[in-house]
Structures are given as C-alpha cells and as structure tokens.
C-alpha positions as CSV (number, residue, x, y, z in Angstrom):
1,M,145.1,115.8,178.4
2,P,144.8,118.1,181.4
3,L,141.6,120.1,181.5
4,R,143.4,123.5,181.8
5,I,145.4,122.7,178.6
6,L,142.2,121.7,176.9
7,M,140.4,124.9,177.8
8,S,143.3,127.0,176.4
9,F,142.5,125.7,172.9
10,S,140.0,127.4,170.8
11,Q,136.9,125.5,169.5
12,A,138.1,125.9,166.0
13,T,141.4,124.3,166.9
14,L,139.6,121.4,168.5
15,L,137.4,121.0,165.5
16,S,140.4,121.0,163.2
17,H,141.9,118.1,165.1
18,R,138.5,116.4,164.6
19,Y,137.8,116.4,168.4
20,R,134.6,117.7,169.8
21,F,134.7,119.3,173.2
22,W,132.1,116.9,174.7
23,D,134.0,113.9,173.4
24,L,137.1,115.0,175.2
25,L,135.1,115.8,178.3
26,Y,133.6,112.3,178.1
27,F,137.1,110.7,178.2
28,M,138.3,112.9,181.1
29,I,135.2,112.6,183.4
30,P,133.8,109.3,184.6
31,P,130.7,108.5,182.5
32,L,127.6,109.8,184.2
33,T,124.1,109.9,182.8
34,I,122.7,113.3,183.6
35,R,118.9,113.5,184.1
36,C,116.6,116.3,185.0
37,Y,113.3,115.7,186.9
38,N,111.2,118.8,186.9
39,G,114.2,121.1,187.5
40,L,116.0,118.6,189.9
41,I,119.2,117.2,188.4
42,T,120.2,113.7,189.4
43,T,122.7,111.3,187.9
44,K,122.2,107.7,187.1
45,G,125.2,105.6,188.2
46,A,126.1,108.0,191.0
47,E,126.0,106.5,194.5
48,A,125.2,109.8,196.2
49,M,121.5,110.4,195.5
50,P,119.8,113.5,197.0
51,T,118.9,113.0,200.7
52,T,116.1,115.6,200.5
53,Y,113.7,116.6,197.8
54,P,112.0,119.9,197.3
55,T,108.4,120.0,198.5
56,E,107.3,121.2,195.0
57,F,108.9,118.1,193.4
58,K,107.1,115.8,196.0
59,V,103.7,117.4,195.3
60,K,104.1,117.2,191.5
61,T,105.1,113.5,191.8
62,I,102.0,112.7,193.9
63,R,99.8,114.7,191.5
64,R,101.0,112.4,188.7
65,Y,100.0,109.4,190.9
66,E,96.6,110.9,191.5
67,K,96.1,111.2,187.7
68,G,96.6,107.5,187.3
69,E,100.3,106.7,187.2
70,S,101.4,103.8,189.4
71,L,103.9,104.2,192.2
72,K,106.0,101.4,190.7
73,A,106.3,103.2,187.3
74,L,107.2,106.5,189.1
75,S,109.8,104.8,191.2
76,Q,111.5,103.3,188.1
77,E,111.4,106.5,186.2
78,L,112.6,108.8,188.9
79,H,114.9,106.3,190.6
80,I,113.2,106.9,193.9
81,S,112.3,104.0,196.2
82,Q,108.7,102.9,196.5
83,S,108.8,103.3,200.3
84,T,109.7,107.0,199.9
85,L,106.8,107.4,197.4
86,Y,104.4,105.7,199.8
87,Q,105.5,108.2,202.5
88,W,104.9,111.1,200.1
89,R,101.5,109.8,199.3
90,K,100.7,109.7,203.0
91,E,101.9,113.3,203.4
92,Y,100.7,115.0,200.2
93,C,97.8,112.9,198.7
94,S,94.6,115.0,198.9
95,I,91.5,113.6,200.5
96,K,88.3,114.1,198.6
97,T,84.8,114.3,200.1
98,P,81.5,115.1,198.4
99,N,81.7,118.7,199.6
100,R,85.4,119.5,199.7
101,T,88.9,118.3,199.1
102,Y,91.2,118.3,202.1
103,T,95.0,118.3,202.4
104,P,96.5,115.7,204.7
105,A,97.3,118.3,207.3
106,E,93.7,119.7,207.2
107,F,92.3,116.2,207.5
108,D,94.6,115.3,210.4
109,A,93.5,118.5,212.2
110,I,89.8,117.6,211.7
111,S,90.4,114.1,212.9
112,R,92.1,115.3,216.1
113,R,89.3,117.7,216.8
114,L,86.7,115.0,216.1
115,Q,88.4,112.7,218.6
116,K,88.5,115.4,221.2
117,L,84.8,116.1,220.8
118,E,84.0,112.4,221.0
119,H,85.9,112.2,224.3
120,H,83.9,115.1,225.6
121,I,80.6,113.4,224.7
122,E,81.8,110.1,226.2
123,I,82.7,111.9,229.5
124,I,79.3,113.5,229.7
125,R,77.5,110.2,229.1
126,R,79.6,108.3,231.6
127,T,79.0,110.8,234.3
128,G,75.2,110.3,233.8
129,Y,74.7,114.0,233.9
130,L,72.0,114.0,231.1
131,S,70.0,111.3,232.8
132,S,69.9,113.3,236.0
133,V,68.5,116.4,234.3
134,P,64.7,116.6,234.6
135,L,62.8,116.0,231.4
136,Q,60.9,119.3,231.6
137,K,64.2,121.2,231.9
138,K,65.5,119.4,228.8
139,L,62.4,120.2,226.9
140,A,62.5,123.9,227.9
141,T,66.2,124.1,226.7
142,L,65.4,122.4,223.5
143,E,62.4,124.7,222.9
144,E,64.6,127.8,223.4
145,L,67.2,126.5,220.9
146,Y,64.5,125.4,218.4
147,N,62.8,128.8,218.4
148,H,66.0,130.8,218.2
149,P,66.2,132.8,214.9
150,D,69.8,131.7,214.2
151,N,69.2,128.0,215.1
152,P,71.4,125.9,212.7
153,Y,70.4,122.6,214.2
154,S,67.7,120.1,213.1
155,V,65.3,118.6,215.5
156,H,67.1,115.3,215.3
157,E,70.4,116.9,216.3
158,L,68.8,118.8,219.2
159,C,67.0,115.7,220.6
160,D,69.9,113.4,220.1
161,A,72.3,115.8,221.9
162,L,70.1,115.9,225.1
163,E,68.8,112.3,224.8
164,V,65.2,113.2,224.4
165,A,62.8,111.3,222.1
166,R,61.7,113.3,219.1
167,G,58.1,112.3,219.7
168,T,58.3,113.7,223.2
169,F,59.7,117.0,221.9
170,Y,57.1,117.3,219.2
171,N,54.4,116.6,221.8
172,H,55.9,119.4,224.0
173,I,56.0,121.9,221.2
174,F,52.8,121.3,219.2
175,R,50.4,120.2,221.9
176,R,51.0,122.8,224.6
177,A,47.7,124.5,223.8
178,D,45.8,121.3,224.5
179,R,47.9,120.3,227.5
180,S,45.2,121.1,230.1
181,K,42.6,119.2,228.3
182,Y,45.0,116.2,227.8
183,Q,45.9,116.2,231.5
184,E,42.2,116.1,232.4
185,E,41.6,113.2,230.1
186,Q,44.7,111.5,231.4
187,A,43.5,111.8,235.0
188,Q,40.1,110.4,234.1
189,L,41.7,107.5,232.3
190,M,44.0,106.7,235.2
191,L,41.0,106.4,237.5
192,K,39.3,104.0,235.1
193,V,42.4,101.9,234.7
194,K,42.8,101.7,238.5
195,Q,39.1,100.7,238.8
196,V,39.4,97.9,236.2
197,F,42.6,96.7,237.8
198,D,41.1,96.5,241.3
199,D,37.9,94.9,240.0
200,S,40.0,92.1,238.5
201,E,41.7,91.6,241.9
202,Q,45.0,92.6,240.4
203,R,44.8,89.8,237.8
204,F,44.5,91.9,234.6
205,G,47.4,93.3,232.7
206,A,47.5,96.1,230.1
207,E,46.0,94.1,227.3
208,K,43.0,92.8,229.3
209,I,42.4,96.3,230.7
210,R,42.4,97.7,227.2
211,T,39.8,95.1,226.2
212,V,37.5,96.0,229.1
213,L,37.8,99.7,228.4
214,A,37.1,99.1,224.7
215,N,33.9,97.3,225.6
216,C,32.9,100.5,227.4
217,N,33.7,102.6,224.3
218,I,36.9,103.9,225.7
219,H,39.5,103.2,223.1
220,V,43.1,103.5,224.4
221,S,46.3,101.8,223.2
222,K,47.9,99.1,225.2
223,K,51.1,101.1,225.3
224,R,49.4,104.0,227.0
225,I,47.7,101.8,229.6
226,S,51.0,100.1,230.3
227,S,52.5,103.6,230.9
228,I,49.7,104.5,233.3
229,M,50.0,101.2,235.2
230,Q,53.8,101.8,235.5
231,E,53.2,105.4,236.8
232,L,50.6,104.2,239.3
233,G,52.7,101.2,240.4
234,L,50.1,98.6,239.3
235,Y,51.6,95.2,238.5
236,S,49.5,92.1,237.7
237,V,49.9,89.3,240.1
238,R,50.4,87.0,237.1
239,T,53.6,88.9,236.3
240,D,55.6,87.8,239.3
241,A,53.4,85.0,240.7
242,K,56.0,82.4,239.9
243,K,58.8,84.5,241.4
244,Q,56.8,85.1,244.6
245,F,56.0,81.4,244.8
246,R,59.6,80.4,244.5
247,R,60.6,83.1,246.9
248,K,58.2,81.6,249.4
249,Q,59.6,78.2,248.8
250,Q,63.1,79.5,249.3
251,S,62.2,81.0,252.6
252,A,60.8,77.6,253.7
253,K,64.1,76.0,252.9
254,Q,66.1,77.6,255.7
255,N,69.7,77.0,256.6
256,L,69.3,76.0,260.2
257,L,73.0,75.3,260.7
258,K,74.4,78.5,259.3
259,R,77.9,76.9,259.1
260,E,77.8,76.0,262.9
261,F,78.9,72.4,262.5
262,S,78.5,71.3,266.1
263,A,76.0,69.2,268.0
264,E,75.4,68.6,271.7
265,H,74.8,64.8,271.3
266,P,74.6,62.1,268.7
267,N,71.5,61.8,266.4
268,Q,70.8,65.5,266.8
269,I,72.0,66.6,263.3
270,W,72.7,64.5,260.3
271,V,74.5,65.8,257.3
272,S,74.2,64.3,253.8
273,D,75.6,64.8,250.3
274,I,76.2,62.9,247.0
275,T,79.4,62.6,245.0
276,Y,80.3,60.8,241.9
277,F,83.2,58.8,240.5
278,K,83.9,57.3,237.1
279,V,84.5,53.6,236.9
280,K,85.4,52.2,233.5
281,S,83.0,53.9,231.1
282,Y,80.2,54.8,233.6
283,W,79.6,56.9,236.6
284,L,78.8,55.7,240.1
285,Y,77.2,57.9,242.7
286,L,77.9,57.7,246.5
287,C,75.4,59.1,249.0
288,I,76.6,59.4,252.6
289,I,75.0,60.4,255.9
290,L,77.3,61.8,258.5
291,E,76.5,62.2,262.2
292,L,77.6,65.7,263.1
293,Y,78.4,65.1,266.8
294,S,81.0,62.4,266.2
295,R,81.7,63.0,262.5
296,K,80.9,59.3,262.0
297,I,79.6,58.0,258.6
298,I,76.4,56.3,259.8
299,G,74.9,55.5,256.4
300,W,76.0,55.2,252.8
301,R,74.9,53.7,249.5
302,V,76.3,53.4,245.9
303,S,74.1,53.6,242.8
304,K,74.5,54.0,239.1
305,H,71.8,56.7,239.2
306,M,71.7,60.0,241.1
307,S,68.0,59.8,242.0
308,T,65.7,60.6,244.9
309,H,65.5,56.8,245.6
310,L,69.2,56.8,246.3
311,V,68.7,59.4,249.1
312,T,65.5,57.9,250.5
313,A,66.9,54.4,250.6
314,T,70.0,55.6,252.4
315,F,68.0,57.6,254.9
316,K,65.4,54.8,255.6
317,A,68.1,52.2,256.4
318,T,70.1,54.7,258.5
319,F,67.1,55.9,260.4
320,Q,66.0,52.4,261.3
321,E,69.5,51.3,262.3
322,R,69.9,54.3,264.6
323,G,66.7,53.6,266.4
324,S,64.4,56.2,264.7
325,P,65.8,59.2,266.7
326,Q,63.5,62.1,267.7
327,N,64.0,65.8,267.1
328,L,66.4,65.1,264.3
329,T,67.7,67.8,261.8
330,F,68.7,66.6,258.4
331,H,71.1,69.1,256.5
332,S,71.9,68.9,252.8
333,D,72.3,71.1,249.7
334,R,69.4,72.1,247.4
335,G,69.9,69.3,244.9
336,R,66.7,68.0,243.3
337,Q,67.1,64.7,245.2
338,Y,66.9,66.5,248.5
339,V,64.1,69.0,247.7
340,S,61.8,66.3,246.1
341,K,58.3,65.9,247.4
342,T,58.9,62.2,248.1
343,L,61.8,63.0,250.5
344,T,59.9,65.9,252.1
345,A,56.9,63.7,252.8
346,L,59.2,61.0,254.3
347,F,60.8,63.5,256.6
348,Q,57.4,64.8,257.7
349,Q,56.3,61.3,258.4
350,C,59.4,60.7,260.5
351,G,59.3,64.0,262.3
352,V,62.6,65.2,260.8
353,K,63.4,68.9,260.2
354,Q,65.1,69.8,257.0
355,S,68.0,72.3,256.7
356,F,69.4,73.4,253.4
357,S,72.6,75.1,252.2
358,A,72.3,78.3,250.3
359,T,72.4,78.0,246.5
360,A,75.9,77.7,245.1
361,R,77.4,77.8,248.6
362,P,79.4,74.5,249.1
363,L,80.9,75.8,252.4
364,D,77.4,75.6,253.9
365,N,77.8,71.8,253.7
366,A,81.6,71.8,254.4
367,V,81.6,68.7,256.6
368,A,80.3,66.4,253.9
369,E,82.5,68.0,251.3
370,T,85.5,67.4,253.5
371,F,84.8,63.7,253.8
372,F,84.4,63.3,250.1
373,S,87.7,65.1,249.6
374,S,89.5,62.8,252.0
375,F,87.9,59.7,250.5
376,K,89.1,60.6,247.0
377,R,92.6,61.7,247.9
378,E,93.3,58.8,250.4
379,E,91.4,56.0,248.6
380,A,89.7,56.5,245.2
381,Y,92.4,58.2,243.3
382,R,94.9,55.5,244.4
383,K,92.8,52.7,243.0
384,D,92.1,51.4,239.5
385,Y,88.6,50.1,239.8
386,T,87.5,47.3,237.6
387,S,83.8,47.0,238.4
388,E,81.0,48.5,240.5
389,Q,81.6,45.8,243.1
390,H,85.2,46.7,243.4
391,F,84.2,50.3,244.1
392,R,81.7,49.3,246.7
393,R,84.2,47.2,248.6
394,S,86.7,50.1,248.4
395,V,84.0,52.5,249.9
396,E,83.1,50.1,252.6
397,T,86.8,49.5,253.6
398,Y,87.6,53.3,253.7
399,I,84.5,54.2,255.7
400,Q,85.5,51.5,258.3
401,F,89.0,53.0,258.4
402,Y,87.6,56.5,258.6
403,N,85.3,55.7,261.5
404,E,87.5,53.3,263.6
405,V,91.2,54.1,262.7
406,R,91.6,57.6,261.3
407,P,92.1,60.3,264.0
408,H,89.9,63.4,263.5
409,Q,91.3,66.8,264.3
410,T,88.0,68.2,265.3
411,L,87.6,65.4,267.8
412,N,90.9,66.1,269.5
413,Y,92.4,63.4,267.3
414,K,90.1,60.7,268.4
415,T,88.3,58.5,265.9
416,P,84.6,59.1,265.3
417,Q,83.8,55.7,266.8
418,A,85.8,56.3,269.9
419,F,84.3,59.7,270.3
420,E,80.8,58.3,270.1
421,D,81.6,55.4,272.5
422,A,83.0,57.9,275.0
423,Y,79.6,59.8,275.0
424,K,77.7,56.5,275.4
425,S,80.0,55.6,278.3
426,V,79.4,58.9,280.1
427,L,75.7,58.7,279.4
428,S,75.5,55.1,280.9
429,K,77.4,56.2,284.0
430,S,75.2,59.2,284.6
431,S,72.0,57.1,284.3
432,V,73.2,54.6,287.0
C-alpha cells in the first residue's frame, strides 16, 4: 500500500482493520534496527555508518574506557572499529600525574617545550661556554641568585645549572669570613708540602707526604695534599718513571732510513723481516735479510717458532758469508725478536748499527714487505705444501729465481744478482 494512501487513513480505521501503524511501516521500509548512542542515532544493518562523530560523543566513550570498560566491549556495543577507539584514546585520554591531570593537548605542548629546553641546554654544553667561565664569576652569580628574596630555586638546581659543585658553593657562602685565615694556612701548608717533596728528591707522592706531615703534628687529608701538588705542578718521579724510561728507549731506537730505501754500495744497509705461512695444521716462519743496494736476498731461514734465535741464526750465517762487513746498518721493525737484548748485544759485538721502523708503520720497512708480497703471490699461494721440507724447497727455489732471473723495476729491470755483479765489475776495474 502506498505511503500517501496509508497516511490518509485515521488511526482508528487502521485499528479496526487490526493493523497497527508500525507493522505497516515495517512492511513498507526495509528492516533497520534503530539504535541511539548518547544522542547519536545509528542503524544496525545499514552500510553507511557516520564518517564523523561529535567530540562530546568521543570524550564520553573514552571516559567509559577510563572507568574500566574495555575497548573491545565498547567496539562491539557501539559498532565502532577498535582502531578508531585507539585513535580516540590517543587524542582524548587524560594523563594523570601526582600533582595534576593533563589533557593530551596540554601534555603535547609541555613535551614540545621540554624538548626545546633540552636542545638549549645541549647547545650550551656543546659550545663549552660554562667551562670557559671563571669559577669565581660563577660563584658570584650563584650567590646573587641564592640571596635574592624571590629565589624559587634550590641550591642543587643552582649549582647543577652552572656546573658548580655544591661543596664549592657552600664553602664560598659560609666560609667567606674565614677566607683570609684559610688562605694564610693554605700558603703555609703549600710551603711544607713543597719542602717535603724536595727533601724526598721528588720521590714522595701525596700519601707519603701526608704521613711525613702527620709525624710533625700537621694533619691534612691526602686529597688536599694532592690538590696542592697539582696546583704547584709537583709530580712524583715514580708516577711516570716507566713512561720516561720507555720514551728514552724509544728515542734510542731511531729510524735511520726514514723510508729512504737506497744505498751507495753493497753491504751498507741490510733490511730484515719475518713472515708466516700455514702448512697443514701448523705455522712456519720465514726470516729474510735483504741487501738494500741490489735488493738481493742474502740470507733466509725457516722455523716453526718465531723467536729471537731465528733472527740471530739468520744474521750470524749471513754476516759470516758476506765477509763480516764494516759500518753496516741493520733495519727492521720493532718486533720483540729484533729489540731483544740478545740481538742488541750481538750487533754491538759486530759493530752493527740498528735502525727501526716506527710502531705500526709497515711502510717504514716497505722493501721487505714487498718481497714477502711477491713471494706469496708468485709462489706460496700457488702451492699445496705437504710438509716443512716441501715449504723450505719452495722458498729456496723462489729466492734463487728472485735473485737471478726476475727483473727488478728499481734496478732498471736488472736482476739483483746482475746488479751486484755489475758493481763488483766496476769496482775491480777501478782498483786495477
């Protein structure tokens, strides 16, 4: 029945035909379940849900959540997705502190302000401005703020802001009356500390000076004596004795070559180094001695141990074979094998000057490093060694190849052996 016709009938007429108005309306309009949520009407079964909700409705919903109702239950009751409720919680859920309850907007504003202030403090600290301000100026500023009648800050806040120890500030405030007397006592104490320090020939530190003064009925803390010693620039020789000794040793181990890898004649400068190579399950160590003038390998030895004996044995055999040359300089790195007392004594006995690379400077011994690189690339990495003897034969074969066959760029593409023979030939002709 059309709605306009239905509306023309009186209610009594409809009742006489035993039809209620809402029953007819139910048959004419698609069935919808009408619900009201705090004044907002929505329909279950309708596809078009509200796209926006009143702010009052959002706040009331979040207040129900704050009283204990779960978001899941609210979502089912109100037919609103949980993701939407989570967003509302983020926007309208109050933030409680011991002193006050904040709205999200207020809390966000405070957070932004706090972040800005933290950035200001970080900038001040990074510039180092506070550390550059004299302590007395800081103390004067703190004293002025502290004594101000409207001062809202605690001593802790004041000192922390200007990076001043609270003890220092209290001492400045409460001991100013006794400052002159304290300064006089401090001056006398400084003289006594200096006297005890000098009498010990700079051997005593703060603790021993404190003990000596205590025996003289002068009782002072170790911390105060340390502060006085620092102010006077007094440092016990025991403090850096080892450092000074090592520094002296380092100065004795000079780099005579300074990366000038050239010599005027054979047996003027020898260069040495040790490398290692794994054969089967163990390591083998190769020590070589290179004659700098001709770049010839004049001595080598293989061992299972990287020891001082490996270096001394290689040097002794080479030194004897080369006719015990005079005015010889022996260059190496600062490995413990080369700085040992045994090798140093041997060099002194033979009249050999030692030269050392700087610590962690492999380029200071680049000639030896270059040979090892060539040996490994051209020989060792291409072989599958089965024993120590196999490795020894390989080293011997390559050194012979290196000395007699392989052209050397530094020598105008002559072999080391040919370059040395040419020098001997010129020397023999000039002596005739």
